[in-house]
ROSE-4610 file (N, C-alpha, C; in Angstrom, 1 decimal, always signed):
// ROSE-4610
residu = [M/M/M/T/T/T/L/L/L/R/R/R/R/R/R/T/T/T/A/A/A/I/I/I/A/A/A/L/L/L/A/A/A/A/A/A/T/T/T/A/A/A/A/A/A/V/V/V/A/A/A/L/L/L/G/G/G/L/L/L/P/P/P/A/A/A/R/R/R/A/A/A/A/A/A/A/A/A/P/P/P/A/A/A/P/P/P/L/L/L/P/P/P/L/L/L/Q/Q/Q/L/L/L/A/A/A/V/V/V/R/R/R/G/G/G/G/G/G/R/R/R/L/L/L/V/V/V/A/A/A/T/T/T/V/V/V/D/D/D/L/L/L/S/S/S/S/S/S/A/A/A/F/F/F/P/P/P/P/P/P/S/S/S/L/L/L/E/E/E/R/R/R/E/E/E/L/L/L/G/G/G/N/N/N/G/G/G/L/L/L/T/T/T/N/N/N/L/L/L/V/V/V/A/A/A/V/V/V/Y/Y/Y/V/V/V/A/A/A/V/V/V/V/V/V/P/P/P/P/P/P/N/N/N/G/G/G/G/G/G/A/A/A/P/P/P/A/A/A/L/L/L/I/I/I/Y/Y/Y/G/G/G/R/R/R/V/V/V/M/M/M/E/E/E/I/I/I/L/L/L/F/F/F/D/D/D/V/V/V/W/W/W/E/E/E/E/E/E/T/T/T/Y/Y/Y/S/S/S/V/V/V/T/T/T/V/V/V/K/K/K/D/D/D/P/P/P/H/H/H/V/V/V/P/P/P/Q/Q/Q/G/G/G/V/V/V/R/R/R/F/F/F/V/V/V/L/L/L/P/P/P/D/D/D/F/F/F/A/A/A/A/A/A/L/L/L/R/R/R/R/R/R/F/F/F/L/L/L/A/A/A/Q/Q/Q/E/E/E/H/H/H/D/D/D/L/L/L/D/D/D/V/V/V/G/G/G/P/P/P/A/A/A/A/A/A/L/L/L/L/L/L/P/P/P/A/A/A/G/G/G/G/G/G/F/F/F/V/V/V/V/V/V/E/E/E/T/T/T/R/R/R/V/V/V/E/E/E/V/V/V/N/N/N/P/P/P/V/V/V/S/S/S/K/K/K/E/E/E/Q/Q/Q/L/L/L/Q/Q/Q/R/R/R/T/T/T/R/R/R/E/E/E/F/F/F/I/I/I/A/A/A/S/S/S/P/P/P/S/S/S/G/G/G/G/G/G/A/A/A/R/R/R/G/G/G/A/A/A/G/G/G/G/G/G/S/S/S/R/R/R/S/S/S/V/V/V/L/L/L/G/G/G/A/A/A/M/M/M/A/A/A/S/S/S/F/F/F/L/L/L/L/L/L/R/R/R/A/A/A/P/P/P/D/D/D/P/P/P/G/G/G/S/S/S/D/D/D/V/V/V/V/V/V/L/L/L/F/F/F/R/R/R/S/S/S/R/R/R/A/A/A/F/F/F/G/G/G/P/P/P/G/G/G/E/E/E/L/L/L/V/V/V/P/P/P/R/R/R]
num = [1/1/1/2/2/2/3/3/3/4/4/4/5/5/5/6/6/6/7/7/7/8/8/8/9/9/9/10/10/10/11/11/11/12/12/12/13/13/13/14/14/14/15/15/15/16/16/16/17/17/17/18/18/18/19/19/19/20/20/20/21/21/21/22/22/22/23/23/23/24/24/24/25/25/25/26/26/26/27/27/27/28/28/28/29/29/29/30/30/30/31/31/31/32/32/32/33/33/33/34/34/34/35/35/35/36/36/36/37/37/37/38/38/38/39/39/39/40/40/40/41/41/41/42/42/42/43/43/43/44/44/44/45/45/45/46/46/46/47/47/47/48/48/48/49/49/49/50/50/50/51/51/51/52/52/52/53/53/53/54/54/54/55/55/55/56/56/56/57/57/57/58/58/58/59/59/59/60/60/60/61/61/61/62/62/62/63/63/63/64/64/64/65/65/65/66/66/66/67/67/67/68/68/68/69/69/69/70/70/70/71/71/71/72/72/72/73/73/73/74/74/74/75/75/75/76/76/76/77/77/77/78/78/78/79/79/79/80/80/80/81/81/81/82/82/82/83/83/83/84/84/84/85/85/85/86/86/86/87/87/87/88/88/88/89/89/89/90/90/90/91/91/91/92/92/92/93/93/93/94/94/94/95/95/95/96/96/96/97/97/97/98/98/98/99/99/99/100/100/100/101/101/101/102/102/102/103/103/103/104/104/104/105/105/105/106/106/106/107/107/107/108/108/108/109/109/109/110/110/110/111/111/111/112/112/112/113/113/113/114/114/114/115/115/115/116/116/116/117/117/117/118/118/118/119/119/119/120/120/120/121/121/121/122/122/122/123/123/123/124/124/124/125/125/125/126/126/126/127/127/127/128/128/128/129/129/129/130/130/130/131/131/131/132/132/132/133/133/133/134/134/134/135/135/135/136/136/136/137/137/137/138/138/138/139/139/139/140/140/140/141/141/141/142/142/142/143/143/143/144/144/144/145/145/145/146/146/146/147/147/147/148/148/148/149/149/149/150/150/150/151/151/151/152/152/152/153/153/153/154/154/154/155/155/155/156/156/156/157/157/157/158/158/158/159/159/159/160/160/160/161/161/161/162/162/162/163/163/163/164/164/164/165/165/165/166/166/166/167/167/167/168/168/168/169/169/169/170/170/170/171/171/171/172/172/172/173/173/173/174/174/174/175/175/175/176/176/176/177/177/177/178/178/178/179/179/179/180/180/180/181/181/181/182/182/182/183/183/183/184/184/184/185/185/185/186/186/186/187/187/187/188/188/188/189/189/189/190/190/190/191/191/191/192/192/192/193/193/193/194/194/194/195/195/195/196/196/196/197/197/197/198/198/198/199/199/199/200/200/200/201/201/201/202/202/202/203/203/203/204/204/204/205/205/205/206/206/206/207/207/207/208/208/208/209/209/209/210/210/210/211/211/211/212/212/212/213/213/213/214/214/214/215/215/215/216/216/216/217/217/217/218/218/218/219/219/219]
x = [+0.8/+0.0/+0.9/+0.6/+1.4/+1.1/+2.0/+1.8/+0.5/+0.2/-1.0/-2.2/-2.2/-3.3/-3.5/-2.4/-2.4/-3.1/-2.8/-3.3/-4.8/-5.3/-6.7/-7.4/-6.8/-7.5/-7.6/-6.5/-6.5/-7.6/-7.7/-8.7/-10.1/-10.3/-11.7/-11.9/-10.9/-11.1/-11.4/-10.7/-11.0/-12.4/-12.9/-14.2/-15.3/-15.0/-16.0/-15.9/-14.7/-14.6/-15.2/-15.2/-15.8/-17.3/-17.8/-19.2/-19.5/-18.5/-18.7/-19.0/-19.8/-20.1/-18.9/-18.6/-17.5/-17.8/-16.9/-17.1/-15.9/-16.1/-15.0/-14.4/-13.1/-12.4/-13.0/-12.9/-13.5/-12.7/-13.3/-12.6/-11.6/-10.5/-9.5/-9.9/-9.5/-9.8/-9.2/-9.9/-9.5/-9.1/-7.7/-7.3/-7.6/-8.3/-8.7/-8.9/-8.8/-9.2/-10.3/-11.3/-12.4/-12.5/-12.9/-13.2/-14.2/-14.9/-15.8/-15.2/-14.9/-14.3/-15.0/-15.5/-16.3/-17.5/-18.1/-19.3/-18.9/-17.6/-17.2/-16.6/-16.9/-16.3/-14.9/-13.9/-12.5/-11.9/-11.3/-10.8/-9.3/-8.6/-7.2/-7.2/-6.7/-6.8/-5.4/-5.2/-3.9/-4.2/-3.7/-3.9/-2.7/-1.8/-0.5/-0.6/-1.6/-1.6/-2.0/-2.5/-2.9/-1.6/-0.5/+0.7/+1.9/+2.0/+3.1/+4.4/+5.5/+6.8/+6.8/+6.1/+6.1/+5.5/+4.8/+4.3/+5.4/+6.6/+7.7/+7.9/+7.9/+8.1/+7.0/+5.8/+4.7/+4.7/+4.9/+4.8/+6.1/+7.1/+8.4/+8.7/+7.7/+8.0/+8.2/+8.2/+8.4/+7.2/+6.0/+4.7/+3.9/+2.9/+2.0/+1.0/+1.1/+0.2/-0.8/-1.9/-3.0/-3.4/-3.6/-4.2/-5.4/-6.5/-7.8/-8.2/-8.6/-9.0/-10.4/-11.3/-12.6/-12.9/-13.5/-13.9/-15.4/-16.2/-17.6/-18.1/-19.1/-19.7/-21.1/-21.3/-22.5/-23.1/-24.4/-25.0/-24.4/-24.4/-23.7/-24.1/-25.4/-26.0/-26.0/-25.3/-25.3/-26.3/-26.2/-27.1/-26.3/-27.0/-26.4/-25.5/-24.3/-23.4/-24.1/-23.9/-24.4/-23.4/-22.1/-21.0/-20.0/-19.5/-18.5/-17.4/-16.2/-15.0/-14.1/-13.6/-12.7/-11.5/-10.4/-9.2/-8.5/-7.9/-7.0/-5.6/-4.6/-3.2/-2.5/-2.0/-1.2/+0.3/+0.9/+2.3/+3.2/+4.3/+5.2/+6.6/+7.3/+8.7/+9.7/+10.5/+11.5/+12.7/+12.9/+14.0/+15.4/+15.4/+16.7/+17.0/+16.1/+16.2/+16.0/+15.4/+15.0/+14.2/+13.2/+12.3/+10.8/+9.9/+8.5/+7.7/+7.0/+6.2/+4.7/+4.0/+2.7/+1.8/+0.7/-0.3/-1.6/-2.0/-3.2/-4.4/-5.5/-6.7/-7.8/-8.6/-9.8/-10.8/-12.0/-13.1/-12.7/-11.8/-11.4/-10.3/-9.4/-8.4/-8.4/-9.5/-9.7/-8.5/-7.9/-6.8/-5.5/-5.4/-4.3/-3.2/-2.6/-1.4/-0.3/+0.9/+2.0/+3.0/+3.5/+4.6/+5.7/+6.9/+8.0/+8.6/+8.7/+9.2/+10.5/+11.4/+12.8/+13.0/+12.1/+12.3/+11.0/+11.0/+9.8/+9.3/+10.2/+9.9/+9.0/+9.5/+8.7/+7.4/+7.3/+6.1/+5.1/+5.6/+4.7/+4.1/+4.9/+4.4/+3.4/+3.6/+2.7/+1.4/+1.4/+0.1/-0.6/+0.1/-0.5/-1.2/-0.6/-1.1/-1.9/-3.2/-4.1/-4.6/-4.1/-4.4/-5.5/-6.3/-7.3/-8.1/-8.7/-9.6/-10.9/-11.3/-12.6/-13.7/-14.4/-15.3/-16.7/-17.1/-18.3/-19.0/-20.2/-20.9/-21.3/-20.9/-21.2/-22.8/-23.5/-25.0/-25.6/-24.9/-25.4/-25.0/-24.4/-24.0/-25.3/-25.4/-26.6/-26.9/-28.2/-28.6/-28.4/-28.5/-28.3/-26.9/-25.9/-24.6/-24.1/-22.8/-22.2/-20.9/-20.4/-19.1/-18.4/-17.1/-16.4/-15.8/-16.1/-15.6/-14.7/-13.5/-12.5/-12.2/-12.0/-11.7/-10.5/-9.4/-8.2/-8.0/-7.8/-7.6/-6.3/-5.4/-4.2/-4.4/-4.2/-4.4/-5.8/-6.9/-8.2/-8.5/-9.2/-9.5/-10.6/-11.6/-12.7/-12.4/-12.3/-12.1/-13.3/-14.5/-15.7/-15.8/-15.5/-15.5/-14.5/-13.3/-12.3/-12.8/-13.5/-14.1/-15.2/-16.0/-17.0/-16.3/-15.2/-14.5/-13.9/-13.4/-12.9/-14.1/-15.3/-16.4/-16.8/-16.8/-17.1/-16.1/-14.8/-13.8/-14.1/-14.5/-14.7/-16.1/-16.9/-18.2/-18.1/-18.9/-18.8/-19.4/-20.1/-20.8/-19.8/-18.6/-17.5/-17.7/-18.4/-18.4/-19.6/-20.5/-21.6/-22.9/-23.4/-24.7/-25.8/-26.5/-27.6/-27.3/-26.0/-25.6/-25.6/-26.3/-26.4/-25.4/-25.1/-24.2/-24.9/-24.1/-24.7/-25.1/-26.4/-26.9/-26.6/-26.5/-26.2/-24.8/-23.8/-22.5/-22.4/-23.0/-23.0/-23.7/-24.8/-25.4/-24.5/-23.8/-22.9/-21.8/-21.3/-20.2/-20.7/-21.9/-22.5/-22.6/-23.2/-23.4/-22.0/-21.0/-19.7/-19.1/-19.3/-18.7/-19.3/-20.6/-21.3/-21.0/-20.3/-20.1/-18.8/-18.9/-17.7/-16.6/-15.3/-14.3/-14.4/-14.0/-14.0/-12.8/-13.0/-11.9/-10.7/-9.5/-8.3/-7.9/-8.8/-8.5/-7.7/-6.9/-6.0/-6.7/-7.6/-8.4/-8.3/-8.2/-8.2/-9.3/-10.1/-11.3/-11.0/-11.4/-11.2/-12.6/-12.8/-14.0/-13.6/-14.2/-13.9/-14.8/-14.5/-15.5/-16.7/-17.8/-19.0/-18.9/-19.4/-19.5/-20.9/-21.2/-22.5/-23.0/-24.4/-25.0/-24.3/-24.0/-23.4/-22.0/-21.4/-20.0/-19.0/-19.2/-18.2/-18.7/-17.8/-18.1/-17.5/-18.3/-17.7/-16.7/-15.7/-14.8/-14.3]
y = [-1.2/+0.0/+1.2/+2.2/+3.4/+4.4/+5.4/+6.3/+7.1/+7.4/+8.1/+7.3/+6.0/+5.1/+4.9/+4.8/+4.7/+5.9/+7.1/+8.3/+8.3/+7.9/+7.9/+6.9/+5.8/+4.8/+5.2/+5.9/+6.4/+7.5/+8.4/+9.4/+8.8/+7.8/+7.1/+6.5/+5.8/+5.2/+6.2/+7.3/+8.4/+8.9/+9.1/+9.6/+8.6/+7.3/+6.3/+6.4/+6.5/+6.5/+7.7/+8.8/+10.0/+10.1/+9.1/+9.2/+10.1/+10.5/+11.4/+10.7/+11.2/+10.6/+10.6/+9.5/+9.4/+10.2/+11.1/+11.9/+11.8/+11.9/+11.9/+13.3/+13.3/+14.6/+15.4/+16.7/+17.6/+17.4/+17.3/+17.1/+18.2/+17.9/+18.9/+19.5/+20.8/+21.4/+20.6/+20.5/+19.7/+20.6/+20.7/+21.4/+20.6/+21.1/+20.3/+21.2/+20.6/+21.3/+20.4/+21.0/+20.2/+20.7/+19.8/+20.1/+19.1/+19.5/+18.6/+18.4/+17.2/+16.8/+15.7/+15.9/+14.8/+14.3/+15.2/+14.9/+14.2/+14.1/+13.4/+14.5/+14.3/+15.1/+14.6/+15.4/+15.0/+15.9/+15.2/+15.9/+15.6/+16.6/+16.5/+17.0/+16.1/+16.5/+16.3/+17.2/+17.1/+16.5/+15.3/+14.6/+14.6/+15.5/+15.5/+15.2/+15.9/+15.8/+14.3/+13.5/+12.1/+11.2/+11.7/+10.9/+11.6/+11.7/+12.3/+11.5/+12.1/+11.3/+10.2/+10.2/+9.1/+7.8/+7.9/+6.6/+5.8/+6.3/+5.5/+4.2/+4.2/+3.0/+1.9/+2.3/+1.4/+0.9/+1.8/+1.4/+0.8/+0.9/+0.2/-1.0/-1.7/-2.8/-4.1/-4.1/-5.3/-6.1/-5.7/-6.4/-5.6/-6.2/-5.5/-4.6/-3.3/-2.4/-1.8/-1.5/-1.0/+0.4/+1.2/+2.6/+2.7/+3.0/+3.2/+4.7/+5.2/+6.6/+6.6/+7.3/+7.4/+8.9/+9.2/+10.6/+10.6/+11.4/+11.5/+12.9/+13.0/+14.3/+14.3/+15.2/+15.2/+16.6/+16.7/+18.0/+18.8/+20.1/+20.9/+20.7/+20.3/+20.1/+18.7/+17.8/+16.4/+15.6/+14.3/+13.4/+12.4/+11.6/+10.5/+11.0/+10.4/+10.9/+10.7/+11.7/+11.6/+10.9/+11.0/+10.3/+9.8/+8.6/+8.0/+7.4/+7.7/+7.1/+6.5/+5.3/+4.6/+4.0/+4.0/+3.2/+2.6/+1.5/+0.8/+0.7/+1.1/+1.0/+0.0/-1.0/-2.1/-1.7/-1.5/-1.0/-2.1/-2.4/-3.3/-2.8/-2.7/-2.2/-3.4/-3.3/-4.3/-4.1/-5.0/-4.8/-4.9/-5.6/-5.8/-4.7/-4.3/-3.2/-1.8/-1.8/-0.6/+0.4/-0.2/+0.5/+0.1/+0.9/+0.7/+0.3/-0.8/-1.3/-0.9/-0.2/+0.3/-0.2/-1.0/-1.4/-0.7/+0.1/+0.9/+0.3/+0.1/-0.5/+0.5/+0.7/+1.6/+1.0/+1.6/+1.1/+1.1/+2.0/+2.1/+1.1/+0.7/-0.3/-1.3/-2.1/-3.0/-4.1/-4.4/-5.4/-4.8/-3.4/-2.7/-2.3/-1.2/-0.8/-0.7/-1.2/-1.3/-0.2/+0.4/+1.5/+1.1/+1.4/+1.2/+2.6/+2.9/+4.2/+4.1/+5.0/+4.7/+4.9/+5.7/+6.0/+6.4/+6.7/+7.1/+8.4/+9.3/+10.7/+10.6/+9.8/+9.6/+8.9/+8.0/+7.4/+8.4/+9.2/+10.2/+11.2/+11.6/+12.5/+11.7/+10.5/+9.7/+9.5/+9.3/+9.1/+10.4/+11.5/+12.7/+13.4/+13.3/+14.1/+13.1/+13.1/+12.3/+13.1/+12.8/+13.6/+13.0/+13.9/+13.5/+12.3/+12.3/+11.2/+11.3/+10.3/+10.3/+9.9/+10.9/+10.7/+10.1/+10.5/+10.0/+11.0/+10.7/+11.6/+12.9/+14.0/+15.3/+15.5/+14.8/+15.0/+14.6/+13.8/+13.4/+14.4/+15.5/+16.4/+17.0/+17.2/+17.8/+19.2/+19.4/+20.6/+21.8/+21.6/+22.7/+23.0/+22.5/+22.7/+21.4/+21.4/+20.3/+20.6/+19.6/+19.7/+18.3/+18.3/+17.0/+16.6/+15.4/+14.8/+13.6/+13.5/+12.5/+11.8/+10.5/+9.7/+8.8/+8.9/+8.2/+7.2/+5.9/+4.9/+4.2/+4.1/+3.4/+2.0/+0.9/-0.4/-0.5/-0.4/-0.4/-1.5/-1.1/-2.0/-3.0/-2.5/-3.3/-4.1/-5.4/-6.3/-6.4/-6.4/-6.4/-5.2/-4.0/-2.9/-2.9/-3.5/-3.6/-4.5/-5.6/-6.5/-5.7/-4.9/-4.1/-3.2/-2.6/-1.7/-2.4/-3.6/-4.4/-4.8/-5.1/-5.4/-4.1/-3.0/-1.7/-1.4/-1.7/-1.4/-2.3/-3.6/-4.5/-4.3/-3.4/-3.1/-2.3/-2.7/-1.9/-0.6/-0.3/+1.0/+2.2/+1.9/+2.9/+4.0/+3.8/+4.8/+5.7/+5.6/+6.5/+5.8/+6.4/+5.9/+6.0/+4.9/+4.9/+4.6/+4.3/+4.0/+2.6/+1.8/+0.3/-0.4/-1.7/-2.4/-2.8/-3.1/-3.6/-2.5/-2.3/-1.3/-1.6/-2.8/-3.2/-2.7/-2.9/-2.5/-1.0/-0.3/+1.2/+1.7/+1.1/+1.5/+1.3/+0.2/-0.1/+0.9/+1.3/+2.3/+3.6/+4.0/+5.3/+5.3/+4.2/+4.1/+4.2/+3.6/+3.6/+5.0/+5.7/+7.1/+8.0/+7.8/+8.7/+8.3/+7.2/+6.7/+7.3/+7.6/+8.0/+6.9/+7.2/+6.2/+5.4/+4.1/+3.2/+3.7/+3.5/+3.8/+3.0/+3.7/+3.0/+2.9/+3.3/+3.2/+4.4/+4.2/+5.3/+6.0/+6.9/+7.5/+9.1/+9.7/+11.1/+11.5/+12.5/+13.0/+14.4/+14.6/+16.0/+16.4/+17.7/+18.3/+19.6/+19.8/+20.9/+22.1/+23.2/+24.3/+23.9/+24.7/+24.4/+25.0/+24.2/+24.6/+24.9/+26.1/+26.5/+25.9/+26.0/+25.5/+26.2/+25.4/+26.0/+26.5/+26.3/+26.8/+26.2/+24.9/+24.2/+24.3/+24.7/+24.9/+23.8/+23.0/+21.9/+22.4/+21.5/+21.9/+20.6]
z = [+0.0/+0.0/+0.0/-0.9/-1.0/+0.2/+0.4/+1.4/+1.2/-0.1/-0.4/-0.1/-0.4/-0.2/+1.3/+2.1/+3.5/+4.1/+3.7/+4.2/+4.0/+2.8/+2.5/+3.4/+3.6/+4.5/+5.9/+6.4/+7.8/+7.9/+6.9/+7.0/+7.0/+6.2/+6.2/+7.6/+8.2/+9.5/+10.5/+10.5/+11.5/+11.4/+10.1/+9.9/+10.5/+10.3/+10.9/+12.4/+13.0/+14.5/+15.1/+14.4/+14.9/+14.6/+13.8/+13.5/+12.4/+11.5/+10.5/+9.2/+8.3/+7.0/+6.1/+5.5/+4.6/+3.3/+2.9/+1.7/+0.8/-0.5/-1.5/-1.4/-1.7/-1.8/-2.9/-2.8/-3.8/-5.1/-6.2/-7.5/-7.7/-8.3/-8.7/-10.0/-10.2/-11.5/-12.7/-13.7/-14.9/-16.0/-16.3/-17.5/-18.7/-19.7/-20.8/-22.0/-23.2/-24.4/-25.1/-25.6/-26.3/-27.7/-28.6/-30.0/-30.5/-31.6/-32.3/-33.7/-33.9/-35.2/-35.8/-37.0/-37.7/-36.9/-36.2/-35.4/-34.0/-33.7/-32.5/-31.5/-30.2/-29.2/-28.8/-29.0/-28.8/-27.6/-26.6/-25.5/-25.3/-24.9/-24.4/-23.0/-22.0/-20.6/-20.0/-19.0/-18.2/-16.8/-16.6/-15.3/-14.5/-14.6/-13.9/-12.4/-11.8/-10.3/-9.9/-10.8/-10.4/-10.4/-10.9/-11.0/-10.4/-9.1/-8.4/-8.5/-8.3/-8.3/-7.4/-6.3/-5.3/-5.9/-7.1/-7.7/-8.3/-8.4/-9.1/-8.4/-7.0/-6.3/-6.6/-6.7/-6.9/-8.4/-9.3/-10.7/-11.2/-10.4/-10.8/-10.0/-9.5/-8.6/-9.4/-10.7/-11.5/-11.7/-11.1/-11.3/-12.3/-12.8/-13.7/-12.9/-13.2/-12.5/-13.5/-13.0/-13.8/-13.5/-14.5/-14.4/-15.2/-14.6/-15.3/-15.4/-16.5/-16.7/-17.3/-16.7/-17.1/-17.4/-18.5/-18.8/-19.1/-18.4/-18.5/-18.8/-19.6/-19.9/-19.2/-18.2/-17.4/-17.4/-17.1/-16.9/-15.8/-15.9/-14.9/-13.4/-13.3/-11.9/-11.5/-12.3/-11.9/-12.7/-12.6/-13.3/-14.0/-14.8/-15.5/-16.6/-16.9/-18.0/-19.3/-20.2/-21.6/-22.4/-22.1/-22.8/-21.8/-22.1/-21.2/-22.1/-21.7/-22.3/-21.2/-21.5/-20.5/-21.2/-20.5/-21.0/-19.8/-20.1/-19.1/-19.6/-18.8/-19.1/-18.2/-18.8/-18.1/-18.2/-17.0/-16.9/-16.3/-16.9/-16.4/-16.5/-15.4/-15.4/-15.6/-16.7/-17.0/-16.1/-15.2/-14.2/-14.9/-16.0/-16.7/-17.7/-18.4/-19.4/-18.7/-17.6/-16.8/-17.7/-18.4/-19.2/-18.7/-19.1/-18.8/-20.1/-20.0/-21.1/-20.7/-21.6/-21.4/-22.5/-22.1/-23.1/-22.8/-23.8/-23.7/-24.4/-23.7/-24.3/-24.1/-25.1/-25.0/-26.0/-26.1/-27.0/-28.4/-28.8/-30.2/-30.6/-29.6/-29.9/-28.7/-28.6/-27.5/-27.3/-28.4/-28.3/-27.7/-27.7/-27.0/-28.0/-27.6/-28.3/-27.3/-27.6/-26.7/-27.0/-25.9/-25.9/-25.0/-25.3/-24.4/-24.1/-22.8/-22.4/-21.6/-21.8/-21.3/-19.8/-19.1/-17.7/-17.1/-15.8/-15.1/-15.5/-15.7/-16.2/-17.5/-18.4/-19.6/-19.4/-18.5/-18.1/-17.5/-16.6/-16.0/-17.1/-18.0/-19.1/-19.9/-20.2/-21.0/-20.3/-19.0/-18.3/-18.1/-17.9/-17.5/-18.6/-19.8/-21.0/-21.9/-21.7/-22.5/-23.7/-24.9/-26.1/-27.0/-27.5/-28.5/-28.2/-27.0/-26.6/-27.3/-28.0/-28.7/-27.7/-27.1/-26.1/-26.6/-27.8/-28.3/-29.2/-29.7/-30.6/-30.0/-30.7/-30.2/-30.1/-30.9/-31.0/-29.6/-28.8/-27.5/-26.4/-26.7/-25.6/-25.0/-23.7/-23.1/-23.7/-24.0/-24.6/-23.7/-22.4/-21.5/-21.0/-21.6/-21.2/-20.4/-20.1/-19.5/-18.8/-18.0/-17.4/-17.8/-17.8/-18.0/-16.7/-16.2/-15.0/-15.4/-14.7/-15.0/-13.7/-13.8/-12.6/-13.0/-12.2/-12.4/-11.2/-11.5/-10.5/-10.8/-9.7/-9.8/-9.1/-9.8/-9.3/-8.6/-9.5/-8.9/-7.9/-6.8/-5.8/-6.2/-6.9/-7.3/-8.5/-8.3/-9.4/-10.3/-9.7/-10.4/-11.4/-10.9/-11.7/-12.8/-12.5/-13.6/-14.7/-14.3/-15.3/-16.1/-15.4/-16.2/-17.2/-16.7/-17.6/-18.8/-18.7/-19.8/-20.7/-20.2/-21.0/-21.8/-21.1/-21.7/-22.9/-22.7/-23.7/-24.9/-24.6/-25.7/-26.4/-25.9/-26.5/-27.8/-28.8/-30.1/-30.0/-28.9/-28.8/-28.6/-28.2/-28.2/-27.2/-26.1/-25.1/-25.0/-26.0/-26.0/-25.4/-24.4/-23.8/-24.8/-24.9/-25.8/-27.3/-27.5/-28.9/-29.3/-28.6/-28.8/-27.9/-28.2/-27.4/-26.1/-25.1/-23.8/-22.9/-22.8/-21.9/-20.4/-20.1/-18.7/-18.4/-19.3/-19.0/-19.0/-19.9/-19.9/-18.6/-18.2/-16.9/-15.7/-15.7/-14.6/-14.5/-15.7/-15.8/-15.3/-15.7/-15.2/-13.7/-13.2/-11.7/-11.0/-11.5/-10.9/-10.9/-12.0/-12.1/-11.1/-10.8/-9.9/-8.4/-8.2/-6.8/-6.2/-4.9/-4.2/-4.2/-4.2/-4.2/-2.9/-3.0/-1.8/-0.9/+0.4/+1.4/+1.0/+1.0/+0.8/-0.7/-1.6/-3.0/-3.4/-4.4/-5.0/-6.1/-5.8/-6.8/-6.8/-8.0/-8.1/-9.0/-8.5/-9.3/-9.8/-11.1/-11.7/-12.2/-12.3/-12.8/-13.6/-14.8/-15.6/-15.2/-15.9/-15.8/-16.6/-16.4/-17.2/-18.6/-19.5/-20.9/-21.3/-21.8/-22.1/-23.4/-23.6/-24.9/-26.1/-27.1/-28.3/-28.2/-27.1/-26.9/-27.8/-28.1/-29.0/-30.5/-31.3/-32.7/-33.5/-34.3/-35.0/-36.1/-36.3/-37.4/-38.1]
């Protein structure tokens, strides 16, 4: 268990002991750029604060580590996501070559794409800067405006949710609610994104500013 995860667990334990309700930490501001290209919403997000230098020990332990990233478009006042995107990254540190192998899987490339990164600094940059994520059809954006919420999990605690994520990635619906495919999987993903992180989990939440109706211009 990392120091960060230990601190989260201790805080949750203290809240229970004091009779306080457990609450998720307030989402961090989400730096992002949005565009509509070919009728699709495309996002570039900066997740640097989710990957501090202290993660080097955990991600460089010679075991396969998992990082899950979820991006959801939701109404400004809350509610079910209109669009959901998810990806899982499998990370393995090669103790002989001292390089990091990263396999990225998402709904568009469910079989995965493999990258080899030379050191932890390169791995951090790779994880932190998520470029041109195809979130889903722009036609499904909420008419009254929206915010973008992002959830980052390092070595997810819930194996059931990880399986749901893998089913979601394998779904031909490609991340759009209501676009066909397995409604049960999409519903489970939406429910999960609206849930507070489990005590002891290594989760960072982000939330963007609000985007008004018609603010994004297709190009």
